[in-house]
C-alpha positions, 0 to 999 in steps of 0.5 A: 111442120107447123102451118101459120096463117098471116096476111099478105103484106101487098094484097092484105089476103089471109095466106099460110106457110109451113114452118119446121119447128125443128129449125131455130131461126128461119128466113127466107122469101116466099110468093104470096100464092094469091097475088105472087109477089115476093114476101121476107119470112122471119120465123123464130122457135124456141122448144118448138114454139113459134116465139117471133114471126114477121112477113114483110114485103121486099122493096123493089 
């Protein structure tokens, strides 16, 4: 597991997620630990190294 820090697309606070580097592509929704809004997380690993990360707000 690797911890990755990023800014929430809603409240702009720095938060973190734990990513499993053994899974090449991950896409899921997680709530911000500060403002509780849903964030779509997209992460891609190659040889257990993070090569792409995106945290997007979800249109409601």
